[in-house]
N, C-alpha and C positions, 0 to 999 in steps of 0.2 A: 539538561541544561538549566541554568538558574531561572526561576520564574520571572526574575526582574527583566530578563531579555525577551520575554513573549510579548508580542504586540497585542493590544486589544483591538481586534478586527471586526468591523461591523459585519453582520451576516452578508450583506450584498457582495463585501470584497471576498469573503470565503466562498460565496458562490462563484463569482468570476475566476478566483484562483483555481478552483477545482475544474471549471470549464476550460480554463487555460491548459491544465494538465492533460485533459482529454483530447486537446487539439494539437498536440506536439507531434503530429505524424511528420511534419516536415523538419523537426528539430536537428536531424542528423545530416541534411543537405548541406552543400557547401555554403559558406556565410552569404555570398552574393545572392543565392537563390532563397535563402531562409527567410521568408517574408510571410509567415503564417497569418491566418485570418485574425483579426483584431476584434474585440469586444467594443461596443458602442455605448455602454452605460457610461455616464459621466455626472459629476456632481454639479457642474454647470454647463451652460451652453453660452459661449462668448460671443459678444457683438462687436467687440473692439479688437486690437491685436495687442498681444503681449509675448515677450520671450525672455526666457532664462538661459544665461550662457554661462556653463561652468569651465573655468580656467584651472586645469589641474597641474600642478607642479611636482612632477614625479621625483622623487628622491628624498624628500624632506627638507623644505627650505629652511635656511638659517635665518631665525627671526631677528636676531639682535643686530645683524648687519643689514637688515632690509628696513625696519622701522627703528631707528636708532635713538637711543636716549640723547638729549640735547642740552637740557639744562645742567649747570656745572656740577652740582652734587651727584646728579644720576650719570652724566657722561664720565666724570672722574671714576665712579664705581665701576662702570662698564669697562673703561680703559685699563683700570688695575686689574680686572678679572681676566681680560682678554690680552694682557701682555703689551698694552700701551706704552709709548714713551713719556718722557717728562714733558711738562708744558703742553699737554693735550695733543702730541704729535702721534703719528702713525706708528704701530709696533706690534709685534706678534700677529694677532688677527683683529686687532683694534683699528678703526678708521680714525684719522685726524679730525678733530672738531672743526678745523678751518675748512676741510673739504665738505662739510655738510651744510654750509651757509645758504648755498644756493637752493637747497632742497629742504629747507626749513618748513614745516607745516604749520600753518597758521589757523587754528580753528575760530570758528565764531565766538565760542565761549571758552575762556581759558581753562586749562585743566586745574584741579585742585592741587596745593602744595607747590605751585610754580612748575609743575612738570611741563617738559617740552620734548617734542620728537622732530626729527628729520628723517627724510628717506635717503637711501643709499645714493651717493653722488650721481650714479649712472641712471637715476630714475627722475630726471627733470620733468618729463612729460607727465607722469602720474602725480608728481608734487604739484605741478601746475593745474592739474585737474581737481586735486584736493582743495587747493587754495581758491579756485574759481567756483566751488561748490558742486561739482560733478562727481565727486569721489569722496569715500570715507573709509575710517579704519576700524575695525573690530577687533579689540584686544583679546588675545589669549583664548582662542578657540581650539577645542579638541574634543575627542570622543569621551563622554561620560555616560555611564548607566543611571547613575543617581548623582546629585550634588555631593561633592566630596571635599573634605578638608584633609590636610596633611596628617593629622592625627588619625583620621579614619583610613587613610591611605596606609598608614604605617601599621594599622591594628590588624588583628586577626579575624574579624567579624566579617567575613565575605558574604555571608547571606544578607546581612542588612546593608552593607556597603560594598557590593560587587565592583569589580574594575572591568573595564572594556577587555576583551579578550585579546591575548597576544600583543601586549603592548610592545612598542619599539621594533616591531617586525614590519618591514617594508610592505610586502605583499598584503599582510593581514590588515595593517593599519590603512592602507589604501582602499581595502575594500570595506573597512569598518567605516571610513569617512563616507563612503559612496552607498553603503547599504546597511549599516549597523550591524553587520555580521562579518567574520573574518573570512579569509581566502576560501572560495568554493561557494560563496553566496549567489544566487540566481536573479535577485530582485533588488534594484536600487531605488533611492527616494526620488530621483529625477524621474525614473520610468514610472513610478507609482503617481506623481505628479501628472505625467502624461496620461496615465489611465483614466484619470478624472476629466482630461480634456478632449478625449477622443471624438466625441460627437460635436465639438465645436468646429472641427475641420472637415471640410468636404471630403478630402483625402486623408483618413486617418493615419495612413503610413508614414507620413511626413510630420509627424508630431514630436518625435524624439529622433534627433538627428545628430550623429557623430562625424566629426571631420578629423578624427583621430583614430586611434586603434579600438578594438572592441573592449568596452568597459561595463562593469555591471551598474554603473550609475544610471544609465538610460534604459535599463530592462525593467519593464513593469509586469504586472500579473497579466495584462493583456496587450500592452504597447510593447513593441519590439523597436530596438534602435535600427534606423536606417542609416547605413554608412556611405558617405561620400568621400572622394578625395579631394585635394586642394584644386584639382582640375575640373571637378564635376562629378556626376553620377558614374558608378561603376557598372559598366556595360557587360552583358553575358556575350562574350566575343563570338561564340559560334552562331549567335543568332543576328548579330549586327554586321559582321564582316565576312567575306568569302571564306570558305574553308579549303585550305590547301590550293587557294587561288581559284576555287570553283564556285560560281554562284549556284549550281545545281546542288552540290553537296550542302552549301548554306541552307537551301530551301528544304531539302530532305531533313537536316537537323532541326530546323524551325518546325517542321511537321511532327517529327518524332517526340520533340520535347514539348509541345503546346497542344497537340491534340487530345480530345476527351478519351479516356481509356475505361475499359470495364473493370479492370482490376483497382481495388480502393487506393492502394498505395501508389501504384503507378499514376492514377489520376490526380492524386494529391500532389505528387511530384510535379506533374505537368501544369496543374493549376497554379502552384507557387512560381513556377518558371515563367508562365504567362504574365503573372503579376509584376515579377521583376523586370521582365522587358517593357511592360507598359510603363512601370514607374520611372525607369531609366530615360525612356522617351519624353515623358511629362516633365521631368526635371531639366533635360537637355534643352527642350524648347522653352521653358520657363526662363532659364538662364540667359538664354539668346536675348531676351528682351530687356536685360538689366545692363546698365553701363554705370559704374562707379565713377564719380568725379574726383575722388579723394585717392591720392597716390599712397600705396602702402610701401613700407620699406622693403628692400630686397634682402637676401641672405638671412632671413628671419622665419623660420619655420613656423613659429606661433602666429606671426602677421599672416603668412599665407593661408593658415587655416581660418583666421579671423576674417580675412578678405572673403573667403567662401561662405562664411556665416552671414556676412553683411550682403552678399549677392543672393544668397537663398532668402534672407529677409526682404530684399528688394523684390524678389519674385513671389512674395507671400500671396498676392491675390492670385496669380496665375496657378498656384499650387492649392488655392483654397484653403490657406492656412489663417487661423484666428489665434491659436496659442501653439507655441513650440518651445522644447527644451533642447538646446545643443551642448555638445561637449567638445573642447579642444585641450591640448595638453602640451606641455614641454618638459622634457626630462633633463637629468644632468646635476640634480641638485644635491646629491649624495656625496658631500664634499668632506670626508674625513680628512682629505688633503688638498692643497691647493686652492683653499677658499679664497684667499686674497687674489689669486690671478684669475680664477674662473668664475667666481660669483658675479663680478661686475658685468660680464658679457651676458650672463643669463638674466640678470635683473634688468638690464638695458633692452634686451629683447621684449622682456614682459612689459616693461613701461612703454616702450615705442609702440608694441602692438595695441596695448589697451587704449593708448592715446589716439592712434588713428582710427581704430574702431569706433570710439566714441564719435569722433568726428563724422565718420562715414554714416552712423545712425542719425546724426543730426542732419546730415545732407539729405538722408531718406526722409526725414520728417517724423522719425520715430525714436527720438533720443531718449524721450520720457516713457517709451513702451518696451525698452530693452534694458535689461540689467544683467551685467556680467559680475561674476564673483569669483575669487580665487579659493583653492583648496590645496592640500598637500597631506602627504602620508602623515607627517609630524613636523614639529619644530625641531631644534637641535639644542645641544648643551650650550650654556653661556660660556662655560670654561673651554679653553683650548686644549687640544690634544697634541699641539706642538705646531701643525700646520693647517687644522681644520677644526671642525667641531663634530661631535657624535650624535647618535639617535636621541631625540627627545620626545615631547609629547605636545603640549599646546603650543600655539604659534598665533601670530597676528595677521589678519587677512584683509583684503581689499573688497569694496563694492563700488561699482562703477555704473553711472547711468543718470539720465534725467530724472528718473523717478527716486533717486537715492538721496536721503536728507544729507547732503555733502558738507564739506568744511567742518567736519565733526568727527570726534573719536567717540566710540561706543564701548561699554564695559569699563573695567577698572585697569589702569596700567599697573603691571606688576612691579614690585620693589626689584631693584637691581641686586641680585644675590646669588650666590651658589647652592643655598638650600642644604648645606652640610653641617648647619648648627641648629640649635633650638631657638634661635633668636627670632624675634617677630617678623623680620624682613624675609626670613627663610620659609615662612609658612605657605607661601604659593610656589614652591619648588619642590622637587622630590630627589634633589641631588645633582651637582655639576651644573646647577642653573637650568635644569629641565623644568618647564613651566608646568604646574599642575592647573589644568584649564579651569577658569572661572566663568567661562561659557560653553555650553555643549554644542556639539555639531546639530543636535535635534532643534535647540533654540535658533541658531543661525538658519537652518532650513525652513523652520516653520515661519519665520518672518519672511523669507522670500516666497514661500507657498502661498501664505496668505495674500501677499501683493498680487501674486499670479491670478488668484480667484479661488484657491481651495477654501472651502468652508471649515469653520473651527471643528465641526462634528466629524470631518474626515481627516483631520491631522493625525489622530491616533492609528489610522490604518496605514500611513505613510512613514511616520517615525515612531517606531515601537517604544523608545525610552521617553518620549515626550510627556508621558503620564506622570512622570517623577518630577516634572518642572513645572513652574507657574503657580499662580494663586489658587487653583483648584487642587493643587497638591500640597498646599500650605507652604509654598515656597516662592513667595512674591519677590525674593531677592534673586531669583533665577527665572525672569519672565519668559513667557511663552512666545512673546513678540518682543524683539530687541529695539524696535522703534526706528530702525534706520531707513524705513521706506516711507514715502508719501501715501 
């Protein structure tokens, strides 16, 4: 492995990792039972409450029809590349300019060169949040090992200018976004943030919580993700319900799976089972005391997940939680075909879900304590393949919450270009309008982590490539804090 990919890990984290490796006795158990012991070391002990919520868009979201160029020169270039019609009308996979007027983003400070952007017409909720100051856009984020130019990308010196592994691959780039490593990685930066916050929570098991499928993002050296459904905690059925209609069998099962055993492996299995049963009962009781006043949209799986996150946040006192990291997701963004017909529904669900979630956190009095942010496998090509767009690299992302310095764009808006020539406008693209990221995932994550409470000295153990960015690395043009959080 190239040395650029090796994290600079403090000795304490090395120690925790090795301890974690020695305690994996329960790792092969069913996921509902896999609640192994967690380390209690942390970089901080929180007295207030904060939560990060990762909203992952699986499949690779099309950036160009999400945050859409709106000023005339940029829109016309976008429309020409995407097959738009005359007089700024829709065509190919381009949206009409008239359809964007209701979702025009109006920042507090105008962008250089008169650049303007609007959101997709289905994203009125999120555009309203932006314009009201509760949301912001980070331009052109993607995995980078080191700061990179187009010439360095095209060059042969991969020792000095290494690329992220397995670019343009769905599974690998999802993993790289979440963990800085390709598919097969076992530790994510959300989980590593959770590692540092374990001691802040009375019940450390509820630090990293997933309301979607199992994902590496929430797995730490010590912290493991606790997975719930949109209905609540996942119960161990044999311990909670009668087995074959018999309460006697249920009692026997409870005894067999929870009693102390002399055999080390059997005892560990039963210890973890007991913890799982206790955790489910604790969450169920805590959620019973939470009533949301906000109505979430129906027929929206992402809204269902975020509703559960809001309920868990509402139950934070009963769960003894001061710091939490959540993950939710929505799929379907791999739109090589049917971009115009299917993308609006997906973006509408994203916008509606994030909008009502923000309102729910405001109702709970924690709008400035909860930050949601988007992530995705990659962006897509600006060029059309006829009915959609193909795999790309960088993409634009959203940050939502009361602590976000909203009504603002962060980073540099890329030129509207295909990247297929040597012209200056092509230098932030790597062909077919695939964006060469001007902001790394590590910078994006570090900004969120620092707001959450992670110390500067702990960032290198969470984000292995961050050492190549920021003033300390001689790259003040790639700051380690992007400035979008209060």
